[in-house]
C-alpha positions in Angstrom: -6.2 -110.3 -82.6 -4.0 -110.3 -85.5 -0.5 -109.3 -84.8 1.2 -111.0 -87.7 4.9 -111.3 -88.0 7.1 -113.3 -90.4 6.2 -116.9 -90.3 7.4 -120.0 -92.1 4.3 -122.0 -92.4 1.3 -119.8 -93.3 0.8 -117.8 -90.1 -0.6 -118.1 -86.5 -3.8 -117.2 -84.8 -3.7 -113.6 -84.0 -5.8 -110.6 -82.9 -4.9 -107.3 -84.7 -3.3 -105.7 -87.7 -0.9 -102.9 -87.1 0.4 -102.3 -90.6 -2.1 -99.6 -91.6 -0.9 -96.6 -89.5 -0.8 -94.3 -92.5 -1.1 -90.5 -92.7 -4.6 -89.7 -94.1 -3.8 -88.8 -97.7 -5.8 -87.2 -100.5 -5.9 -89.0 -103.9 -2.9 -86.9 -105.1 -0.9 -88.3 -102.2 -0.8 -85.0 -100.2 -1.6 -85.0 -96.5 -5.1 -83.7 -95.7 -5.3 -80.4 -93.9 -7.5 -80.7 -90.9 -10.7 -78.7 -90.8 -11.6 -76.3 -88.1 -12.8 -78.1 -85.0 -16.5 -78.1 -84.4 -17.7 -78.1 -80.8 -19.8 -81.1 -79.9 -23.5 -80.4 -79.4 -25.2 -81.6 -76.3 -27.4 -84.0 -78.2 -27.3 -85.8 -81.6 -29.6 -87.7 -83.8 -29.5 -91.2 -85.3 -30.2 -92.1 -88.8 -30.8 -95.6 -90.3 -29.2 -96.1 -93.7 -30.4 -98.2 -96.6 -27.8 -99.9 -98.7 -29.0 -99.6 -102.3 -26.3 -101.9 -103.7 -27.3 -104.8 -101.4 -31.0 -103.9 -101.2 -31.2 -104.7 -97.5 -33.3 -101.9 -96.0 -33.2 -101.0 -92.3 -36.4 -100.5 -90.4 -36.5 -96.8 -89.5 -37.5 -97.0 -85.8 -36.4 -95.2 -82.7 -32.9 -96.1 -81.4 -31.8 -95.2 -77.9 -28.2 -94.3 -78.8 -28.1 -91.6 -76.1 -30.7 -90.5 -73.6 -32.2 -88.4 -76.4 -34.8 -89.5 -78.9 -33.5 -90.5 -82.4 -34.8 -88.8 -85.5 -33.9 -89.3 -89.2 -31.5 -86.7 -90.4 -29.0 -85.9 -93.1 -26.4 -86.6 -94.3 -27.1 -90.0 -95.8 -23.9 -92.0 -96.4 -25.7 -95.0 -97.9 -24.3 -94.8 -101.4 -20.7 -94.1 -100.2 -20.8 -97.0 -97.8 -22.1 -99.3 -100.4 -19.4 -98.2 -102.9 -16.6 -98.8 -100.4 -17.9 -102.1 -98.9 -19.1 -103.8 -102.2 -15.7 -105.1 -103.3 -15.1 -106.9 -100.0 -18.5 -108.5 -100.0 -18.3 -109.5 -103.7 -14.8 -110.8 -103.1 -16.0 -113.1 -100.4 -14.0 -111.4 -97.6 -17.0 -111.3 -95.4 -20.7 -111.8 -96.1 -21.9 -108.6 -94.4 -21.1 -105.8 -92.1 -22.6 -103.0 -90.0 -21.0 -99.6 -90.3 -21.6 -96.8 -87.8 -20.8 -93.1 -88.7 -20.9 -90.1 -86.4 -20.3 -86.6 -87.8 -21.1 -83.2 -86.2 -23.6 -84.4 -83.8 -25.4 -87.0 -86.0 -25.0 -90.8 -86.0 -26.1 -93.2 -88.7 -25.9 -97.0 -89.2 -25.6 -99.0 -92.4 -26.1 -102.8 -92.3 -24.9 -104.2 -95.6 -24.7 -107.7 -97.2 -26.0 -110.8 -95.5 -25.5 -112.7 -92.2 -23.9 -115.6 -94.0 -22.8 -116.6 -97.5 -25.7 -119.0 -98.0 -28.5 -116.8 -96.7 -30.5 -113.7 -97.8 -31.0 -112.6 -94.2 -29.4 -109.2 -93.5 -27.5 -108.1 -90.4 -29.1 -105.4 -88.3 -27.8 -102.8 -85.8 -28.5 -105.4 -83.1 -26.2 -108.0 -84.6 -23.2 -108.8 -82.4 -19.6 -109.3 -83.5 -16.3 -110.1 -81.9 -14.2 -107.0 -82.1 -10.8 -108.5 -81.7 -7.9 -106.2 -80.8 -10.1 -103.1 -80.5 -10.5 -104.7 -77.1 -7.0 -103.5 -76.3 -8.4 -99.9 -76.3 -10.8 -100.9 -73.5 -7.9 -102.6 -71.6 -6.0 -99.3 -72.1 -8.8 -97.3 -70.6 -9.0 -99.7 -67.7 -5.3 -99.2 -67.1 -5.7 -95.4 -67.4 -8.7 -95.5 -64.9 -6.5 -97.5 -62.4 -3.8 -94.8 -62.8 -6.4 -92.1 -62.2 -7.6 -93.9 -59.1 -4.1 -94.2 -57.7 -4.2 -98.0 -57.7 -1.1 -98.2 -60.0 1.1 -95.8 -61.9 2.3 -96.0 -65.5 5.7 -96.9 -64.1 4.5 -99.6 -61.7 6.8 -102.7 -62.2 5.1 -105.8 -63.5 7.1 -107.8 -61.0 5.4 -105.8 -58.2 1.9 -107.1 -59.3 2.8 -110.7 -60.1 1.8 -113.5 -57.6 4.6 -114.9 -55.5 6.9 -117.3 -57.4 6.7 -115.5 -60.7 9.2 -113.0 -62.1 9.9 -111.3 -65.4 13.1 -112.2 -67.2 14.7 -108.7 -67.5 16.7 -107.5 -70.5 19.8 -105.3 -70.2 18.9 -104.5 -66.6 15.7 -102.7 -67.6 12.6 -103.3 -65.5 9.4 -104.1 -67.2 6.7 -101.5 -66.4 3.0 -101.4 -67.0 3.2 -98.7 -69.7 5.4 -101.0 -71.7 2.6 -103.6 -71.9 -0.1 -101.2 -73.3 2.3 -99.7 -75.9 3.7 -103.1 -77.2 7.2 -102.1 -76.1 7.5 -104.9 -73.5 10.0 -107.0 -75.5 7.7 -110.0 -75.3 6.6 -112.0 -78.4 3.1 -111.7 -79.6 1.9 -115.1 -78.3 2.9 -116.9 -75.0 5.7 -119.4 -75.2 3.4 -122.2 -73.9 0.6 -121.5 -76.4 -0.2 -124.8 -78.2 -3.7 -124.7 -79.7 -5.5 -128.0 -80.1 -8.2 -126.4 -82.3 -7.1 -123.9 -84.9 -10.6 -122.5 -85.1 -10.7 -121.8 -81.3 -7.0 -121.4 -80.6 -7.0 -120.0 -77.0 -9.5 -122.4 -75.6 -8.1 -123.9 -72.4 -5.4 -121.3 -71.9 -5.4 -120.5 -68.1 -4.2 -117.7 -65.8 -1.7 -120.2 -64.3 -0.3 -120.9 -67.8 0.0 -117.1 -68.4 2.1 -116.6 -65.2 4.2 -119.7 -66.1 4.9 -118.0 -69.5 6.0 -114.9 -67.7 8.6 -117.0 -65.9 9.7 -118.6 -69.1 9.6 -115.9 -71.8 12.7 -113.9 -72.4 12.4 -110.3 -73.5 13.6 -109.8 -77.0 14.8 -106.3 -76.4 15.0 -103.9 -73.5 11.6 -102.6 -72.4 10.5 -99.3 -73.8 12.9 -99.3 -76.7 11.1 -100.9 -79.6 7.6 -101.5 -80.8 6.8 -105.2 -81.1 3.2 -106.1 -81.1 2.2 -108.5 -78.3 -1.2 -109.9 -77.5 0.5 -111.7 -74.5 1.6 -108.4 -73.0 -1.9 -106.8 -73.1 -3.3 -110.0 -71.7 -0.9 -109.7 -68.8 -1.7 -106.0 -68.3 -5.5 -106.5 -68.1 -5.1 -109.5 -65.8 -2.7 -107.8 -63.4 -4.6 -104.5 -63.2 -7.8 -106.5 -62.5 -6.3 -108.7 -59.8 -4.7 -105.6 -58.2 -8.2 -104.0 -58.1 -9.6 -107.2 -56.5 -11.8 -107.9 -59.5 -12.2 -110.1 -62.5 -11.3 -108.5 -65.9 -14.7 -108.6 -67.6 -16.6 -107.6 -64.6 -14.3 -104.7 -63.7 -14.2 -103.3 -67.2 -18.0 -103.3 -67.3 -18.2 -101.7 -63.9 -15.6 -99.0 -64.5 -15.9 -98.3 -68.3 -18.9 -99.8 -70.0 -21.7 -99.0 -67.5 -20.6 -95.4 -66.7 -20.8 -94.7 -70.5 -24.3 -96.3 -70.7 -23.2 -98.9 -73.3 -25.4 -101.9 -73.7 -24.7 -105.3 -75.2 -21.0 -105.1 -74.6 -19.7 -108.3 -73.1 -17.3 -111.3 -73.3 -19.5 -114.0 -71.9 -22.7 -114.2 -74.0 -26.1 -115.1 -72.6 -28.6 -117.1 -74.6 -30.2 -114.1 -76.2 -26.8 -112.6 -77.1 -25.8 -115.9 -78.6 -28.8 -115.6 -81.0 -27.6 -112.2 -82.0 -24.0 -113.2 -82.7 -23.2 -113.1 -86.4 -21.9 -116.5 -87.7 -18.1 -116.5 -87.9 -16.5 -116.8 -91.3 -13.0 -116.9 -92.7 -11.9 -116.8 -96.3 -15.4 -117.4 -97.5 -16.2 -120.4 -95.3 -17.9 -120.8 -92.0 -15.7 -121.2 -88.9 -16.1 -120.9 -85.1 -16.4 -117.8 -82.9 -13.6 -117.8 -80.4 -15.6 -116.9 -77.3 -13.8 -116.5 -74.0 -10.1 -116.9 -74.1 -9.3 -116.7 -70.3 -6.4 -114.4 -69.5 -6.0 -113.4 -73.2 -9.4 -111.8 -73.1 -7.9 -108.3 -72.5 -6.1 -108.5 -75.9 -9.1 -109.2 -78.0 -12.3 -110.9 -76.9 -15.0 -108.3 -76.3 -18.3 -108.6 -78.3 -20.7 -105.8 -79.2 -22.8 -104.2 -81.9 -22.3 -101.1 -84.0 -24.3 -98.7 -81.7 -22.3 -99.9 -78.7 -18.9 -99.4 -80.3 -19.9 -96.1 -81.9 -21.2 -94.8 -78.5 -17.7 -95.5 -77.0 -16.0 -93.9 -80.0 -18.2 -90.7 -79.6 -17.4 -90.6 -75.9 -13.8 -89.9 -77.0 -14.7 -86.8 -78.9 -14.8 -83.3 -77.2 -14.6 -82.5 -73.6 -17.0 -84.0 -71.0 -17.2 -83.9 -67.2 -17.0 -87.0 -65.1 -14.4 -89.5 -63.8 -14.8 -91.9 -66.7 -14.1 -89.0 -69.2 -10.9 -88.2 -67.2 -9.9 -91.8 -67.7 -10.7 -91.7 -71.4 -8.6 -88.5 -71.8 -5.7 -90.1 -69.9 -5.9 -93.2 -72.1 -5.4 -91.0 -75.2 -2.2 -89.4 -74.0 0.8 -90.5 -76.2 3.2 -92.8 -74.5 5.6 -93.9 -77.3 6.6 -92.4 -80.6 6.4 -94.8 -83.5 7.9 -92.3 -86.0 6.4 -90.5 -89.0 3.9 -88.7 -86.8 2.5 -92.0 -85.4 2.2 -92.6 -81.7 0.7 -95.2 -79.4 -1.2 -94.4 -76.2 -3.0 -96.6 -73.7 -4.3 -99.0 -76.3 -5.0 -96.3 -79.0 -2.8 -95.7 -82.0 -2.5 -92.1 -83.4 -2.3 -92.1 -87.2 0.3 -90.1 -89.1 -2.1 -87.2 -89.5 -1.6 -86.5 -85.8 -5.3 -86.3 -85.0 -6.9 -89.7 -85.8 -7.1 -92.2 -82.9 -7.7 -95.7 -84.2 -7.5 -99.4 -83.7 -8.6 -102.5 -85.6 -9.1 -106.1 -84.7 -9.5 -109.6 -86.1 -10.3 -113.0 -84.5 -10.8 -116.2 -86.4 -14.1 -115.3 -87.8 -14.5 -111.5 -87.4 -12.7 -108.2 -88.2 -13.3 -104.7 -87.2 -12.1 -101.1 -87.4 -12.7 -98.0 -85.2 -11.4 -94.4 -85.9 -12.0 -91.2 -83.9 -11.0 -87.8 -85.1 -11.7 -84.8 -82.8 -10.5 -82.3 -85.4 -13.2 -83.4 -87.9 -15.7 -84.2 -85.1 -16.2 -87.6 -86.6 -16.0 -91.3 -85.8 -16.4 -94.5 -87.9 -16.8 -98.1 -86.8 -17.0 -101.2 -88.9 -18.0 -104.7 -87.6 -17.8 -107.7 -89.9 -18.2 -111.4 -89.5 -15.3 -112.3 -91.7 -11.6 -112.5 -90.7 -10.1 -110.1 -93.3 -7.1 -107.8 -93.2 -8.9 -105.6 -95.8 -11.6 -104.5 -93.3 -9.1 -101.8 -92.1 -8.5 -100.6 -95.6 -12.3 -100.3 -96.1 -12.6 -98.4 -92.8 -9.9 -96.0 -93.7 -11.6 -95.2 -97.0 -14.9 -94.7 -95.3 -13.5 -92.2 -92.8 -11.6 -90.4 -95.6 -15.0 -90.1 -97.4 -16.6 -88.7 -94.3 -13.7 -86.1 -94.2 -14.8 -85.0 -97.7 -12.3 -87.0 -99.8 -13.3 -89.4 -102.6 -11.0 -92.4 -102.3 -11.3 -95.3 -104.7 -12.6 -98.5 -103.3 -10.2 -101.4 -102.5 -9.2 -103.6 -105.4 -9.2 -107.3 -105.0 -7.8 -110.0 -107.2 -10.8 -112.1 -108.1 -10.8 -115.8 -107.4 -12.2 -118.2 -110.0 -15.2 -120.4 -109.1 -13.8 -123.8 -110.0 -15.5 -126.9 -111.2 -16.5 -129.0 -108.3 -15.4 -132.2 -110.0 -11.9 -130.7 -110.1 -11.9 -129.3 -106.5 -13.1 -132.7 -105.1 -9.9 -134.3 -106.4 -7.9 -131.9 -104.3 -9.8 -132.2 -101.0 -8.1 -134.3 -98.3 -5.6 -134.3 -95.5 -1.9 -134.2 -96.3 0.9 -134.9 -93.9 4.3 -133.3 -93.9 7.7 -134.6 -92.6 7.7 -131.6 -90.3 4.8 -133.1 -88.4 1.9 -130.8 -89.4 -1.1 -131.7 -91.5 -2.5 -129.6 -94.3 -6.2 -129.9 -94.8 -7.7 -129.0 -98.2 -11.4 -128.3 -98.3 -13.7 -126.9 -100.9 -17.1 -125.2 -100.9 -19.1 -123.5 -103.8 -16.1 -123.9 -106.2 -13.6 -122.3 -103.8 -10.6 -124.1 -102.3 -9.1 -123.6 -98.8 -5.9 -124.8 -97.1 -5.6 -125.1 -93.3 -2.4 -125.9 -91.4 -2.7 -127.7 -88.1 -3.7 -125.2 -85.4 -4.2 -122.4 -87.8 -7.0 -120.7 -89.8 -8.1 -121.9 -93.3 -7.0 -119.6 -96.1 -8.4 -119.4 -99.6 -6.4 -120.6 -102.6 -6.2 -118.7 -105.9 -5.6 -120.8 -109.0 -2.6 -119.7 -111.0 -1.9 -122.8 -113.1 -3.3 -126.2 -113.9 -2.2 -127.6 -110.5 -0.7 -124.4 -108.9 -2.3 -122.1 -106.4 -1.2 -119.1 -104.4 -2.5 -118.5 -100.9 -4.6 -115.4 -100.5 -3.2 -112.9 -97.9 0.0 -114.9 -97.5 3.2 -115.0 -99.6 3.1 -118.7 -100.3 2.1 -121.1 -103.0 0.9 -124.7 -103.3 1.5 -127.2 -106.1 -0.6 -130.4 -106.3 0.6 -133.7 -107.7 -2.5 -134.4 -109.6 -2.7 -137.5 -111.9 -4.8 -137.5 -115.0 -7.5 -139.3 -113.1 -8.3 -139.6 -109.4 -7.2 -137.7 -106.3 -4.1 -135.6 -105.8 -1.3 -137.7 -104.3 0.5 -134.9 -102.5 0.8 -131.1 -102.2 4.0 -129.0 -101.9 4.1 -125.8 -100.0 6.5 -123.1 -101.3 7.1 -120.4 -98.7 10.1 -118.3 -97.7 12.4 -120.1 -100.1 11.5 -123.5 -98.7 9.7 -126.5 -100.3 7.6 -128.7 -97.9 6.0 -131.7 -99.4 2.9 -133.1 -97.8 1.7 -136.6 -98.7 -2.0 -137.5 -98.8 -3.2 -139.4 -95.7 -5.6 -142.3 -96.2 
């Protein structure tokens, strides 16, 4: 769930990135003219891709993606996918990924890379991933479905659904409504006020529904509801929780009953059984192994669904064209714009609409996974990417892949390479350093790469810029080690937002 805002010490555990809502542009910077819409066929075929760059072939066997038999068909996007994904894998952003592409009635899947940094085993189309904030789209569909059923309306007051004893702190006399929660215009901060993770690698463990409702009582609205976009994992958690309680159900079960099962999607879950645990890709962040988040209680609606590429692509395809049936009425309702973000961008029930006016999208990131999903009815195309690496760049890769499917030729992402350092040098940096502000900074190293982790947060990779100076990848901050001619570093100083915070080595 990454919803990152300005922070003074690195950053906080989050679920989604919302900085990428760009108009789809050609390489000359001009907006792309949409192609003529192509009517969906009643059936489509599935193709398995082979990534020539990473040499992990996919066994070409039948895949039940719809009720129709799968056959191998053109086009083959293998080379394009390899070209766009290669920089991220070579740069250590994630060890591997599975990409699903649907275009004009044909679906294909492209597993690339490996399951982990220290293995040659490749992911498959059955490999499961946490999808992070793409989960918000499913919560948005649940909300739209409840509206269709007449259980709630978009203007239902949050106070009307809260248990006795709990009440929203209003702002400027404006009531908080359900549509404010799904559009991130509630005025609530991204994380609950009583969120205090004990484990930075599983930050939401132990957070309860009671704690969520207590936070509702405590948290002030930062602005009047419905007036300003301010990304909030907490708000979407409240939305999914309240809609489920109002429908006399539990969130995971009711989404499966009303959304997942009617669409015929398999292996889409929050709680994993033993077989699904075996299929879950190992979680990684900044080139090192970390922990999968798993169930997060009442925050589940904001970012904790797990699935594979065929499952997510099947949902994406269901949002193309016109279909009959109650679930498709709910899908259509969820795609109706509810708030204008400017520059052609809008937000619906969970979905974002890009600046081109026709691409519905969302992305996501947990502590060890990142994902991207885009749906464009005009081009009759969808793209999904699932990776087991927490990287903001997954969205950029996804955008370039869908632009390529549209017929463009975007250049791959460019990453600043990190040096593989001498292990005798990195061993002198490794340790735990304590600051006067009360937090610890843990420095670790693996395979010649160095990482820094603040108490309760994710580990981030360091890029060496001087003899003892490093900058932190993905964050505007630097570290300077007090490193004697021999022996371990005595301290490390964090430079961020104009501040210097010295952390002394702990014995």
